[in-house]
N, C-alpha and C positions, 0 to 999 in steps of 0.2 A: 553195845557201844557203837558198832558200825552202823546200825539202823538209825540211832540218834543223829550221827554225823550226816547221814544221807538225808534225813528229814530236814536238818538245819540248812543244808545246801539248797534243797528245793525251796525252802522259805525265802532264802536270800534271792534266788533267781526270780521268784514271783514278785518280790518287792521291787527288784530292778525293772522287771517288765512293766509293773504298775507305774513306776516313776517315768519310764520311757514313754508310756502311753499318755500320761498327764502332760509331759513336756512337749509332746508332738501333736497333741490334740488341737484341732483348729478351733479358734475362738469364734463364737457367734457374733455376727455384726450387731445384733441387738443387745449384746451383753452389757455394754457400757450404759445403756439406758436404765438398768436396774440400780446404778449408782448415781444417776443424774439427779442433781438437786433442783434444777429448774423444772417447772411443771407446765403442762398445757392447761390453760385457764379460760374462763369465760367471764365477761363483764357486761353490764348494761352499756348501751351507747353513751358516751360521755365520760365513763369511768376509765381510769388507767389500769392496766393489768397490775395486780399486786397492790392496788390502792386501798383495798379493804373497805370496811363499812363506813369509813369517814369520808368517802369520796363525795364530791359535790354532785347533786342530782340523785343520790341514792338515799333510801330511808331504811334505817335499821328496824327490823321487826322481829320480835321473838317468834319462834316457830310454835309457841304455845298460846299465841293470841287467840282469844275466844270470840267468835262471831255469835253473840247471843241473839236468839230469835224468840225470847220469851214474850208472851203477849203483854201488852201494856193495858193498864186500867185507866179509868177516867181521872184518877188523881195523879197520874204520872207527871212529874215536874221536868223542867228542862234539864236538870242535872242527871236525872235518871235516864233521860233519852241519850245524853252524851255517853253514858256508860253502856248503853245497849248497842251502840254501833261504833265502828272503827272511825276515829277522827283522822282523816288523811293529812291533816296539817301538823300532826304531832310526831315526835320521835319517842317511841315507847321505851322505857327502861324498866323491865319487870324483874322481880326478885328471882333468884335461882335460875336465871337463864344461862345455859352453858353453850348452846349452839345458836348462832344467829345467821341470817342470810340477807344479802342485799336485795332490796325489793324495789319494784317499779309499779306504777299504776298501769293497768292495761284496760283502756276503755272499751266497753262493749259497743259494737256498731253492727247492726243487722244480725244480732245473734252470734257475732264472732269477736274474738279479741286478737290483737296483733302480738305475736311472740317475736320480740326483737332483741338480739344479743350479739355480742362480738366474741369470736373464738380467737384466742391468742396462742400461737405455737412458737416456742423458742427455737432458735436456729439449731440447737443441739439435736432436735428431732427431725431436722430437714436435711437429708442427704440424697444423693443420686440413687442410692441403693434401697431406699425405703418407700413403702406405700403406707400412708396414714389413712385409716378409716375412722372418722370421728362421728360418733352417734349421740346426738342430743336426746336426752330422756326426760319426758314430762312426768312429774309425779303428782297425782291427785287422787283423792278418794280411794286410797289403798291400792292403786293400780299404777302401772308404768306404761307409758305410751312412747314407743320408739319413733322418733322423727326421722325423716330421710337423712342419709349420711352425707357428710362432706368428705370427699376423697382427694388426697394429695399424693401425687406419684412422682418419683425421681426418674430421670431419663434412663438410667440403667434398669430400673424396675420395669419401665414401659417396654424396653427392648426384650426383657425376660418374658413379659406377658405375650409379646408378639411371637416369640419362639415357642412358648407353651401352646398358643393357639395353632401355630403352624404344625407342631408335632401332633396335636389332636386332629387337625385336618387331614394329615397323612393317615392317621388311624381310620378316620371316616372314609377316606378315599379307598381304603382297602376293603371296605364292606361292600359286597356285591348285592345289588337289588335282586329280589327273587325273580323279577321278570327277565333278568339276564342270565339265569342259571343255565339255560339251554346252550348258551355260547361260552360262558365262563367256566362252568364245572362239568365238562363233557370229556369222556375218554375218547379223544379224537382218533387215536390209533385203533381202538376197538371199532369205532364207527367205520374207519377206512377199511379195516379187515372185512367187516360185514358187507360193506358196499362192494368190495372186490369179489367176495364170494357170490353175491347176488349178480354181479356183472357177468361172472364166469358161468353161473347157472343159466342166465338168460342167453348168453352166447351159445352154450351147449344146446339149449332148447331150440334156438334159431337154426343152428346147423342141422339138428335132427329133423326139424320140420322142412327145411330146405331140401334135405336128402329125400325125405318122404315125398315131397312135392315132385321131385325129379322122377321117382319111381312111378308116381301116379300119372305123370305126363307120358312116360314110356308105356305103361299099361294101357292108358286110354288110346294112345296112338295105335298100338298093336290091335286092340279090340276094335277100334273104329275101322281099321284096314280090313279086318275079317268081315265086319258088317257091310262095308262098302262092296267087297267082292261078291258077297251073297246077294246084296240088293241089286247090283249091276246084272248078275246072271238072271235073277228072277225077272228083272225089268226086260231083259232081252227075250226071255221065253214069252213073256206077255206080248211083246212087240211082234214076235214071229206069229203067234196065234192070231193076233189082230190082223196082220197082213194076210194070212191065209183066209181068215174070215172075210176080209174085204174082197179078195179075189173071187171067192165063192159067191159073194153077194153080187159083184159086178157081172159075173158070167150069167147068173140067173136073171139079172136085170136086163142084160142085153138080149137074152132069148125072149123074154116077155115083150120087150119093146119091138123085137122083130115080128112077133106074132100078134102084135097090137093087143096084148093082154093088159089087164089092170095091174099096176105095180105098187099100189098103195099098201096092200097087205104085205107084200114082200119087204117094203121099207120098214114097216112096223116090226116085222119079225127080225129084220137085220139089227135094228137098234136094241131090241130086247136081248138078242143073243150077245151083242157086243157088250152091253152093260153087264150081263152075267159073267162073261169072260173076265172083265176088269175086276168084278167083285170077288171072283174066285181066285184071283191072283194072291200069292202069299203077301202078308203084311211086311212093309219095309222095316228092316231091323235097325234099332238105335240103342245107345247106352242109356239105361234107366237106373234109378237108385237101387233097385233090387239086384241089379247085375254088378254094382260096384262093391268091391270088397270093403269090409267095415273100416279098415285102417285108412281108406281113401275117401270115405263118405263125407267127411267135413269139407274137404276140398271141393267135391262135387256139389254138395248141398249149398255151400256159401259162395260158390263160384270164385274161389280164391285162385289168384294167378301168382306167378313168381314175383311179380312186381309188388304184390301186396305184403310180401313177407319182409319183416325187419326185426332186429333184436330189440326187446323192450328193456333197454338199459336204465339203471336207477337215475332219477332226476333230483333236483334240489329239494323238492318237497319230501323225497324219501330220506335225504340226509337229515332234514329237520325232524322228521318223525323218528328216525333212529336215535337222535340226540337224547330224547326223553328216556330211551331205554339204556343209554350208556352214561347216566349221570354219576358223578363222583360224590356219592352220598356222604362219605366221611368229611370231605371238604365243605360240603353244604352245611353239615351239622356244625362244623367249626365256624363257618361264616355266620350262622344264625346265633351262635353263642356270642360271637364278637359284636353282633348288632344288639343283642339284649343287654350288653354291659356298657352301652354308650354313656349313660349318666354316671355310672361308677368310674369309668375310665376318665371322663371329663373332670371329675373331682380330683382324680389322681394326677392327671397331666396338667390341669389348669387350676392349681390350688388357689390362685388369686384371679378370678375372672373379672372381665370388664364390668363396670357398674353404670350402665346407661340410666338406671333408675335413681342415681344419686341426686341429692338436692343441688350439689355443686361439685365440679371436678376440675382440678388444675394441676399443672406441672410444677414441681418443686424447684425453687431457685435456692441452691445451697448458699450458706453463709449469711442469710438474712432471716430475721424474725418474720413471722407471717401472721396477718390478722384477716379475718373474714367476718363480715356482718351477715348474720343469718336472720332472715325474716320470713315468717309465715303466719297464716291465720289459724285459729283453733276455735271450734264451736264451744259455746258456753251452755251448760245445762243448768237446770234449776238447782239452786243450793250450792253451786260452785263459787266459792269465795276467793280462793287463791290457787295459784299453780306454782310448783317448784320445778326447777330445771337443773339438770346436771349433765355431765358428759361421760360417755363411755367410749369404747372402741378399741382399736388394736393397731399395732404397727407390724408389718410384715417386711422382711428383708429379702434381698436377692439370693441369700444362702438358705432361704426357707425358714429361717429362725423367726420367732414370734415374741411380741411384747404386748401385754395387755395394759391399756391406758387405765390408770386408777382414777376413779371419780373423786375430786377434792372439792372444787367450788360448787356452791349451790346458789342459784339465783331464784328469787321469789317474784311473782307477779300478783299483785293485789287486783282482783277483778273490780275495776272502778267504773261501774255503770253510772249513768246520770242520776240514778236514784239516790246516790250518796249526797247529792246537792239538795235533797229534800229538806225542808225546814220544819222540824218537829215542834218548834215553838208556836206554830199556828194552831196547835191543839188548845192553846190557852186562850183562844178567842172568847171574850166574855159573852158574845152574842150566841155562842153555841148552846143548844139544849143538851141534856144528858144523852139523848138518842143520837144527836148529830155528832157529839164528841166520840161516842162509841163507833159510829159509822166511819168517821174520819180516821180514827185509830186503825180500823180494819183496812181502810184504803192505803194507809202508810205501810201497814204490814204487807199487803199485796204488792205494793211498789218495791219494798225491800226484797221480796221474794221474786222480783222480776215478772210478776204477773200483771204486766202493764195495762192490758186492755181492761181487765177486771177492775183495776185501780181507777182507770179513767172513767169507767161507767159510774163510779161514785163521785169522783172529784169534779166531773163536769158540772155538777150542781153548785160548785163553790167558786169556780173561775178565779182561783187565787194563784199564788206563786207555785204551789205544789202541783196544781193542774198543768201549769206551763212545763214543769219538770217532767211530768208524765207524758205530755205531748212530745217533748224532746226525746224521751226514751223510745217512743213509737216512731220517731222520724218525721213527725209533722212539724218541721222546723219553722216554716213561715207562719203557721197558725200559732205556734208557741211564742214567736217573737211579737206578733201582733197583740197577743194577750199580755205579754210583759209590759208593752207600751202603755197599757191602761192601769198598771199597778203602781203603787208608791215605789220610787226609785231608791233601792238599797244596794249594799255591796253584793248581796246574793243575786238580785235581779240584773245588775250590771255584769256580774261574772257569767251568769247563764246567757245573757244577751251577747257577750263576747264570743261564746262558743257557737251560738246560733248564727251570728253574722259571719263567723269564719266558715261555717258550713255552707252558708248562702253566698259565699264568694264576695261578701262585703267586707273586705279586709281592713280598710281604714276605720269603718264603724266598729269593727271588732277590736281594734287597737284602742280606740277611744273608750269603749265600754270597759276594757280590761284595766286601763289606767285609772278610770274612775272607781272601779271596784276595789283596786289595791289602795287607792287613796282613802276610801271610806273604811277599809278593813285591811291593814297591812298583812294580816295573817293570810290573806289570799295570795300573797307573793309566794309563800311556801307551797301552797296548793298549785299555783300556776306552774312552778318549776317541775312538778311531778305529774302534771296532766299533759300527755303527749301532744294533744291538739294545741293547747295554749303554749306549751314550752316551744313548740316548733315556730309558732308565731313570734315568740320573744326572740328566738334566734334569727328568724328571717328579717325582722324589723329592728334588730339591735336595741331592744327595749331594756336590756339588763341595767345599764347605767341609769336610765330614767326611773326604773323601779327602785334602785338602791337609794335614790334621792328622796323617795317618799317617806 
């Protein structure tokens, strides 16, 4: 019973602790976004956010639209051709369509299409504590292409990023370059001790040599005095002998002179005897290497004097050499580990780094909705008929909490190259032979597959409207316009001429051709609204009212 009561009390305490933790837990700044009803959206230019598929300038297309590329035979009728390609002047309503997307025509120019859309961000997502990273994603051919991000930052978040970078910079400043190890990671006390020891050793050696030098000087002086005494005595002996010899010679010389005898022999004998006396005299004694004791021989041999002696005290280069022997290897290892973790530490200290590679970056203004028009080109490959675009991304807050942006809207871009303006009815030319009709059909198929040069190689022989379309696709605008001038003037030729004149900067002529095309075929008005080149001209010249009156 007592054990049950004890367990019951423990359970109550755990419940209370849990409730206390829940009530005191700090809420994430991004928590409210999980309950936010407004959404970050994208629209085509001209659409309003939330306008849906019925917005003016948008065309509803089923995602299941089939771009048929089946080969045509010689008996193909105009109605069959209409089924074989997308009519860009219609709004399709197909059965069992559950997912639709707003679509715009994206004309091909020099192998590129222009991806143009507007990002709408409600004010609920825009605060000083948030950073929004919005990533447009292009979907085609079972692949996803991430376009460059749009980055929006609140002022508090910017300050946090600066603090993160400053903290990381302090970390980097604490990493010592290996070239500075000899100064930064040295046991200076150990070096000083060793230098002191060497200094004392050198001083001891100096004093020992100095004392020995004094002994050598004393010995040399004593020995030299002995040698000098001996040499002086021997020199005096020789001098006395020479004096006696001189007296003897002069006495003999005087006797011979007195008796008038020949003195030449006497002089010769005198010089010979004098030389013999000098040569027989003992050699002058002096200090030689053999006479010097071994301990003094260095002084004698090198001619060292007291002035030459000085202590060989350690110099700066000795300190530098010693530094390598007294490195603090443990600290060096720690420094190298610190250096090897730079990328890891950067991710930890700077979880939201600057984005210089972003397509666009701006500072958030709280309390206001935000819209940004995103434009970029994208290369068109063979067989690419449409592109879809959606948004992804994330929101990071100053408390490090995170919210993933959920992709909702999808925009579609129908790749609208000039080949869509080709006129398949020209296949019905009664003057065509069976071979010509087959060849012409092949040229249209090449044109539809955007193999423009190959199509032109065939259509050059016909010099008709489709030839002009092919020239337009290849960018030969002036040549295409000159060819159109020789053809019967129809809604198609006027519409294509409007595009060519606009490209050639002949804007008034482009307006005239467009108005005439829409007068002859009112269906061209819908096409014009969805053709960016022509729709821009309609806006620039305020042609909407004039077109509505046709």
